[in-house]
Backbone as a printed PyTorch tensor [residue, N CA C, xyz], in Angstrom:
tensor([[[  0.8050,  -1.3440,   0.0250],
         [  0.0750,  -0.2810,   0.0930],
         [  0.9510,   1.2470,  -0.0030]],

        [[  0.5340,   2.2420,  -0.7910],
         [  1.3200,   3.5120,  -1.1900],
         [  0.7720,   4.3530,   0.3620]],

        [[  1.9010,   5.2420,   0.8220],
         [  1.6700,   6.2330,   2.0830],
         [  1.1850,   7.2760,   1.2730]],

        [[  0.0190,   7.6840,   2.0910],
         [ -0.7900,   8.7430,   1.8330],
         [ -0.2760,  10.0240,   2.1050]],

        [[ -0.2180,  11.2480,   1.1180],
         [  0.3640,  12.7400,   1.2840],
         [ -0.1380,  13.2100,   2.4730]],

        [[  0.3710,  13.5480,   3.4370],
         [ -0.0700,  14.2200,   4.6940],
         [  0.6400,  15.7010,   4.8460]],

        [[ -0.2910,  16.5660,   5.5140],
         [ -0.0270,  18.0470,   5.6370],
         [  1.3110,  18.3410,   6.0160]],

        [[  1.9900,  19.1510,   5.5430],
         [  3.2620,  19.5400,   5.9170],
         [  3.0800,  20.5040,   6.9410]],

        [[  4.4960,  20.5350,   7.7640],
         [  4.6910,  21.8710,   8.7270],
         [  4.2140,  23.2440,   8.1840]],

        [[  3.4140,  23.5980,   9.1870],
         [  2.8880,  25.2170,   8.7310],
         [  1.6840,  24.9920,   7.8960]],

        [[  1.2150,  23.8740,   7.5710],
         [ -0.4690,  23.8510,   6.8370],
         [ -1.3050,  23.6370,   7.9500]],

        [[ -2.4300,  24.3380,   7.4110],
         [ -3.6070,  24.7270,   8.4720],
         [ -4.3870,  23.3230,   8.1230]],

        [[ -5.1380,  22.8980,   9.2830],
         [ -6.2500,  21.7510,   9.1800],
         [ -7.1020,  22.0430,  10.1280]],

        [[ -8.3390,  21.9020,   9.5550],
         [ -9.6350,  22.0530,  10.5330],
         [-10.2570,  20.6370,  10.6510]],

        [[-10.2230,  20.3800,  12.1980],
         [-10.8790,  19.2590,  12.7110],
         [-12.1770,  19.2920,  13.2720]],

        [[-12.9890,  18.4530,  13.1080],
         [-14.6490,  18.7310,  13.6970],
         [-14.8850,  17.3200,  14.6030]],

        [[-15.6760,  17.6040,  15.5040],
         [-15.8150,  16.4630,  16.2980],
         [-16.2890,  15.1140,  15.4780]],

        [[-15.6170,  13.9640,  16.1030],
         [-15.7470,  12.8580,  15.7570],
         [-14.3290,  12.7070,  14.5120]],

        [[-13.7940,  13.3900,  14.3750],
         [-12.0800,  13.3800,  13.0970],
         [-11.1740,  13.2530,  14.2770]],

        [[-10.9780,  13.4970,  15.3540],
         [-10.0210,  13.4650,  16.0150],
         [-10.2290,  12.6050,  17.4820]],

        [[ -8.9710,  12.3510,  18.3230],
         [ -9.0180,  11.4430,  19.5510],
         [ -8.1030,  12.3380,  20.3380]],

        [[ -8.4880,  12.5840,  21.3670],
         [ -7.4160,  13.2160,  22.5840],
         [ -6.4150,  12.1270,  22.9740]],

        [[ -6.6310,  10.6440,  22.7480],
         [ -5.9040,   9.4040,  23.1690],
         [ -6.8460,   8.4010,  22.5950]],

        [[ -6.0400,   7.2390,  22.6240],
         [ -6.7230,   6.4420,  21.8450],
         [ -7.8300,   5.8990,  22.1940]],

        [[ -9.1240,   5.9430,  21.1660],
         [-10.5280,   5.5830,  21.9730],
         [-11.3480,   6.7080,  22.5040]],

        [[-10.8280,   7.8160,  22.6240],
         [-11.2970,   8.9280,  23.4220],
         [-11.4590,  10.2370,  22.3840]],

        [[-12.9060,   9.9680,  21.6430],
         [-13.4240,  10.9980,  20.6990],
         [-13.3570,  12.3260,  20.9870]],

        [[-12.9760,  13.2910,  20.1450],
         [-12.7140,  14.6970,  20.5840],
         [-14.1660,  14.9910,  20.2260]],

        [[-14.6610,  16.0190,  20.9990],
         [-15.9410,  16.7040,  21.0040],
         [-15.8870,  18.2410,  20.3640]],

        [[-14.8570,  18.5900,  20.1390],
         [-14.7420,  20.0230,  19.6050],
         [-14.2470,  20.1090,  18.2100]],

        [[-14.1820,  21.4840,  18.0170],
         [-13.7670,  21.9530,  16.4360],
         [-12.4650,  22.5440,  16.6790]],

        [[-11.3050,  22.2550,  16.0160],
         [-10.2000,  22.8630,  16.2050],
         [ -9.6240,  23.2000,  14.6870]],

        [[ -8.9390,  24.3940,  14.7380],
         [ -8.1370,  24.7930,  13.4450],
         [ -6.8210,  24.7960,  14.1010]],

        [[ -5.8420,  23.9180,  13.3720],
         [ -4.6390,  23.5100,  14.0380],
         [ -3.4530,  23.9110,  12.8560]],

        [[ -2.5280,  24.3690,  13.2780],
         [ -1.3770,  25.0570,  12.4800],
         [  0.0810,  23.3250,  12.7360]],

        [[  0.0510,  22.9040,  11.7410],
         [  0.7230,  21.6570,  12.0070],
         [  2.1160,  22.0140,  11.9690]],

        [[  2.7740,  21.1510,  12.9190],
         [  4.2060,  21.2240,  13.1570],
         [  4.7210,  19.8340,  12.6310]],

        [[  4.2640,  18.5710,  12.9190],
         [  4.3360,  17.3550,  12.3300],
         [  3.3610,  16.5720,  12.5920]],

        [[  3.2740,  15.3710,  11.6740],
         [  2.3930,  14.1950,  11.4810],
         [  2.8470,  12.9810,  11.7280]],

        [[  2.7210,  12.2110,  12.6900],
         [  3.7580,  10.7890,  12.7790],
         [  2.7790,   9.6090,  12.8940]],

        [[  2.9340,   8.4130,  12.3150],
         [  2.0640,   7.4810,  12.3550],
         [  1.9660,   6.8440,  13.7650]],

        [[  0.5720,   6.1260,  13.9820],
         [  0.0910,   5.8550,  15.2670],
         [  0.0220,   4.0850,  15.2240]],

        [[ -0.5370,   3.5730,  16.3020],
         [ -0.7360,   2.0050,  16.1820],
         [ -1.9180,   2.0610,  15.4810]],

        [[ -2.8020,   2.3680,  15.0510],
         [ -3.7900,   2.3960,  14.4900],
         [ -3.7820,   3.2070,  13.0910]],

        [[ -3.8270,   2.3940,  11.8530],
         [ -3.4610,   2.8910,  10.5470],
         [ -4.8510,   4.2370,  10.4650]],

        [[ -5.8640,   4.0860,  10.8560],
         [ -7.0530,   5.1870,  10.7070],
         [ -6.7560,   6.4330,  11.2020]],

        [[ -5.7110,   6.4490,  11.9840],
         [ -5.1140,   7.9030,  12.4990],
         [ -3.5810,   8.1370,  12.9590]],

        [[ -3.2720,   9.3460,  12.7090],
         [ -2.0280,   9.6400,  12.8740],
         [ -1.9650,  10.7790,  13.6580]],

        [[ -0.6230,  10.6710,  14.5840],
         [ -0.6660,  11.7310,  15.6550],
         [ -0.2590,  12.9660,  15.1160]],

        [[ -0.7140,  14.2670,  15.6060],
         [ -0.5560,  15.4120,  14.7920],
         [  0.1170,  16.4520,  15.9860]],

        [[  0.9360,  17.0570,  15.8930],
         [  1.0190,  17.8330,  16.8380],
         [  1.4930,  19.1400,  16.1850]],

        [[  0.9980,  20.2990,  16.8770],
         [  0.4920,  21.5010,  16.2870],
         [  0.0400,  22.6910,  16.7620]],

        [[ -0.2040,  23.8030,  16.7590],
         [ -0.6490,  25.1260,  17.3250],
         [ -1.9270,  25.4500,  16.6930]],

        [[ -2.7060,  25.9360,  17.6000],
         [ -3.8430,  26.5150,  17.5310],
         [ -3.5360,  28.1690,  16.6260]],

        [[ -4.3670,  28.4310,  16.1430],
         [ -4.3320,  29.6330,  15.1990],
         [ -4.0990,  30.6120,  15.8800]],

        [[ -4.5410,  30.6350,  17.1670],
         [ -4.2200,  31.8830,  18.1600],
         [ -2.6310,  31.8900,  18.3380]],

        [[ -1.8320,  30.8930,  18.2310],
         [ -0.6430,  31.0910,  18.8650],
         [  0.3820,  31.7440,  17.7030]],

        [[ -0.5060,  31.9630,  16.4400],
         [  0.2730,  33.1690,  15.7020],
         [  0.0240,  34.5650,  15.7790]],

        [[ -0.8400,  34.7180,  16.5530],
         [ -1.1630,  35.8560,  17.2500],
         [  0.1570,  36.8940,  17.5670]],

        [[  0.6200,  38.3880,  17.4480],
         [  1.4990,  38.8220,  18.1020],
         [  1.5880,  38.5570,  19.6200]],

        [[  0.1940,  38.7930,  19.9970],
         [  0.3020,  39.0410,  21.3420],
         [  0.1930,  37.9560,  22.3530]],

        [[  0.1750,  36.5660,  21.3600],
         [  0.0850,  35.3410,  21.9610],
         [  1.6760,  34.7050,  22.4980]],

        [[  2.6870,  34.9970,  21.3250],
         [  4.1870,  34.9040,  22.0540],
         [  4.2700,  33.5250,  22.3000]],

        [[  3.9730,  32.1370,  21.8180],
         [  3.7240,  31.0190,  22.0350],
         [  5.1200,  30.3610,  21.9560]],

        [[  5.8370,  30.0100,  22.9280],
         [  6.9510,  29.4950,  22.9710],
         [  7.0400,  28.0210,  22.8160]],

        [[  6.0310,  27.3130,  23.1960],
         [  5.9960,  25.8680,  23.0220],
         [  6.3540,  25.2730,  21.9490]],

        [[  6.8430,  23.9830,  22.1870],
         [  7.2040,  23.3180,  20.8220],
         [  5.7860,  23.0490,  19.9230]],

        [[  4.8680,  22.7000,  20.7200],
         [  3.0720,  22.5250,  20.0960],
         [  2.5160,  22.4230,  21.1950]],

        [[  1.3610,  22.9160,  20.8400],
         [  0.0150,  23.0560,  21.9970],
         [ -0.9310,  21.9740,  21.7150]],

        [[ -1.2210,  21.5170,  20.4680],
         [ -1.9280,  20.3630,  20.5730],
         [ -1.0750,  18.9310,  20.3440]],

        [[ -1.4640,  17.6600,  20.9350],
         [ -1.1690,  16.4500,  19.9740],
         [ -2.2180,  15.7710,  20.3040]],

        [[ -2.9110,  15.3790,  19.0580],
         [ -4.0400,  14.8870,  18.9900],
         [ -4.0170,  13.7210,  17.9500]],

        [[ -4.6110,  12.5950,  17.9990],
         [ -4.7360,  11.6360,  16.8900],
         [ -6.0390,  12.2110,  15.8100]],

        [[ -5.7950,  12.1690,  14.7980],
         [ -6.6190,  13.0070,  13.6430],
         [ -6.5890,  11.8240,  12.6230]],

        [[ -7.7470,  11.8120,  11.9560],
         [ -8.1050,  10.8490,  11.0840],
         [ -7.2360,  10.9880,   9.9410]],

        [[ -6.7560,   9.6180,   9.3140],
         [ -5.6800,  10.1980,   8.0870],
         [ -6.2230,  10.6200,   6.9270]],

        [[ -8.0430,  10.0880,   6.7940],
         [ -8.9470,  10.4860,   5.7920],
         [ -8.7930,  12.2140,   5.8550]],

        [[ -9.1590,  12.7450,   7.0300],
         [ -9.0630,  13.9960,   7.0320],
         [ -7.7400,  14.7240,   6.7280]],

        [[ -6.6770,  14.4140,   7.1490],
         [ -5.3820,  14.5320,   6.7370],
         [ -4.9550,  14.7910,   5.1380]],

        [[ -5.3140,  13.6800,   4.9390],
         [ -5.1310,  13.3610,   3.3540],
         [ -5.7110,  14.2100,   2.5190]],

        [[ -7.2700,  14.6840,   2.8810],
         [ -8.1260,  15.2460,   2.1180],
         [ -7.6890,  16.9430,   2.1070]],

        [[ -6.8690,  17.3220,   3.4540],
         [ -6.5590,  18.7720,   3.7360],
         [ -4.8900,  18.8070,   3.0110]],

        [[ -4.1300,  17.7010,   3.0270],
         [ -3.2660,  18.0390,   2.0270],
         [ -3.5570,  18.0120,   0.5430]],

        [[ -4.5430,  17.0370,   0.1680],
         [ -4.9140,  17.4430,  -1.2860],
         [ -5.4790,  18.8940,  -1.7750]],

        [[ -5.6010,  19.3560,  -0.7780],
         [ -6.7840,  20.8610,  -1.0220],
         [ -7.9770,  20.6690,  -0.8070]],

        [[ -8.7730,  19.3460,  -0.6080],
         [-10.0490,  19.4470,  -0.6490],
         [-10.8970,  19.9080,   0.4790]],

        [[-10.1700,  20.3420,   1.6290],
         [-10.9250,  20.8180,   2.7260],
         [ -9.7350,  21.6460,   3.6440]],

        [[ -9.9980,  22.5280,   4.3720],
         [ -9.2760,  23.2520,   5.1810],
         [ -8.4680,  22.7710,   6.2240]]])
C-alpha cells in the first residue's frame, strides 16, 4: 500500500468533532483549527498523531514558545483530504 500524502509543517487543518481523538479511543468533541508542526504514524492505521498549534498562537500578543500546543490523533482521511486541498 502506498503511503498517503499528509499535511506539511505550517499547513492549516480544521478538525471537527468525531474526526480526532485526544488519546486512543477517546473521541474529540470540539472543532479545532490547527497549524501543523508534524504528523506521525500511530498504532491505528486510521489515525495519525498530529503535533501543532492553534491559530491563536500566531497572534503577536500570544508569543507562544511551546514546541506544540496540540497533540491529537487525527483521521488520516481528514489529513489526506487537507493535504490534497479538498478541505481546510
